[in-house]
C-alpha positions as CSV (number, residue, x, y, z in Angstrom):
1,M,16.3,173.3,-88.1
2,P,15.0,176.2,-90.3
3,K,13.8,175.3,-93.7
4,H,13.5,177.3,-96.9
5,I,9.9,177.8,-98.1
6,P,9.9,178.0,-101.9
7,H,8.0,180.9,-103.5
8,Q,5.4,178.6,-105.1
9,H,4.4,177.5,-101.6
10,Y,3.1,180.9,-100.7
11,S,1.9,182.0,-104.1
12,E,0.2,178.9,-105.6
13,N,-2.8,176.8,-104.5
14,P,-4.7,179.4,-102.6
15,Y,-7.4,178.1,-100.3
16,E,-10.5,180.0,-99.1
17,L,-10.4,179.7,-95.3
18,V,-13.6,181.7,-94.8
19,D,-15.5,183.9,-97.2
20,K,-13.2,186.5,-98.8
21,T,-10.2,185.2,-96.8
22,I,-7.4,183.3,-98.6
23,I,-4.5,181.4,-97.1
24,H,-1.7,179.3,-98.8
25,P,-1.7,176.0,-97.0
26,D,1.3,174.7,-98.9
27,I,3.5,176.5,-96.3
28,E,2.1,174.5,-93.4
29,H,4.8,171.9,-92.8
30,H,4.5,169.2,-90.2
31,D,7.9,167.6,-89.9
32,H,8.3,166.7,-86.2
33,E,11.3,164.8,-85.1
34,G,11.8,163.6,-81.6
35,E,9.6,164.3,-78.6
36,V,8.3,167.7,-79.4
37,T,5.0,169.1,-78.0
38,H,4.8,172.3,-80.0
39,Y,5.9,173.6,-83.4
40,L,5.8,176.8,-85.5
41,L,2.8,177.0,-87.8
42,P,3.2,179.7,-90.5
43,T,0.5,181.3,-92.6
44,V,0.3,183.7,-95.5
45,F,-3.0,185.5,-96.0
46,S,-5.0,187.8,-98.2
47,I,-8.3,189.2,-97.0
48,A,-10.8,191.0,-99.2
49,Q,-13.1,193.9,-98.3
50,G,-16.2,192.6,-96.5
51,A,-14.5,189.6,-94.9
52,Q,-15.5,188.9,-91.3
53,F,-14.6,186.0,-89.0
54,V,-13.8,185.0,-85.5
55,A,-10.5,183.2,-84.6
56,K,-9.3,181.6,-81.4
57,Y,-5.6,181.2,-81.2
58,P,-4.4,177.8,-79.7
59,G,-0.9,179.2,-79.2
60,Q,0.9,182.5,-79.1
61,G,1.9,184.1,-82.4
62,V,2.8,187.2,-84.4
63,F,1.2,188.8,-87.4
64,Y,2.9,191.1,-89.9
65,F,0.6,193.2,-92.2
66,S,2.3,194.0,-95.5
67,E,-0.6,195.6,-97.4
68,G,-4.0,197.3,-96.7
69,E,-5.9,197.5,-93.4
70,L,-7.7,195.1,-91.2
71,K,-9.5,195.7,-87.9
72,H,-9.9,193.4,-85.0
73,E,-11.9,193.4,-81.8
74,D,-10.6,191.4,-78.8
75,H,-13.3,189.2,-77.2
76,D,-12.0,190.3,-73.8
77,N,-12.4,194.0,-74.7
78,P,-15.6,194.3,-76.7
79,G,-16.2,197.5,-78.6
80,S,-12.5,198.2,-78.9
81,H,-11.7,198.0,-82.6
82,I,-8.0,198.2,-83.5
83,A,-6.8,198.9,-87.1
84,M,-3.8,197.0,-88.3
85,K,-2.2,198.7,-91.3
86,A,0.7,197.9,-93.7
87,G,3.8,197.7,-91.5
88,S,1.8,196.8,-88.3
89,V,2.9,193.9,-86.1
90,L,0.5,192.2,-83.7
91,H,1.5,189.8,-81.0
92,V,-1.3,187.3,-80.1
93,E,-1.5,185.5,-76.7
94,E,-2.5,181.9,-76.5
95,G,-6.3,181.6,-76.0
96,S,-7.0,185.1,-77.5
97,V,-10.3,185.4,-79.4
98,F,-10.5,188.1,-82.1
99,R,-13.3,189.1,-84.4
100,W,-11.7,190.3,-87.6
101,H,-13.3,192.6,-90.1
102,C,-12.0,194.1,-93.4
103,S,-13.7,197.2,-94.6
104,S,-10.9,198.8,-96.6
105,P,-11.3,198.7,-100.4
106,E,-7.8,197.3,-100.9
107,G,-8.3,194.5,-98.4
108,A,-5.3,193.3,-96.4
109,K,-2.3,191.0,-96.8
110,G,0.4,189.6,-94.6
111,F,1.8,186.6,-92.8
112,G,2.0,185.2,-89.4
113,V,3.6,182.4,-87.4
114,F,2.1,180.6,-84.3
115,Y,3.7,178.4,-81.7
116,V,1.0,175.7,-81.4
117,P,0.6,172.1,-80.0
118,I,1.5,169.4,-82.5
119,T,-2.2,168.4,-82.3
120,V,-3.0,171.5,-84.3
121,K,-2.6,170.7,-88.0
122,S,-3.8,173.8,-89.8
123,I,-4.8,177.4,-89.5
124,D,-8.4,176.1,-90.3
125,E,-8.6,175.0,-86.6
126,F,-8.3,178.7,-85.5
127,I,-11.8,179.6,-87.0
128,V,-14.7,179.8,-84.6
129,N,-18.1,178.9,-86.1
130,E,-20.7,181.4,-84.9
């Protein structure tokens, strides 16, 4: 059953996921009824110029970029840098590993949603320590 996410859940209590990368964990809800194995994990993000990190996606998902520009490099296709700009949509396959880099002065903002196993509790678990 869809639930309304109040404005304060994606505008208050910012959390620095990695250096220069902010998410809003209040939108991460974990109400699982019955015998479910997966759920939809949403995220709202803001990434500042200079941010870099690697993420491995435990489930398929979709990103929508609402502001700025952010580049990513697919681990399976090294050297291929793809720019995601305001209005871009990116589908991510389960198991994908991306290196993200923000060099644009305005940074980047957007949101995403991922279909993940119920064992995944937060977007924090996507980050790969190098």
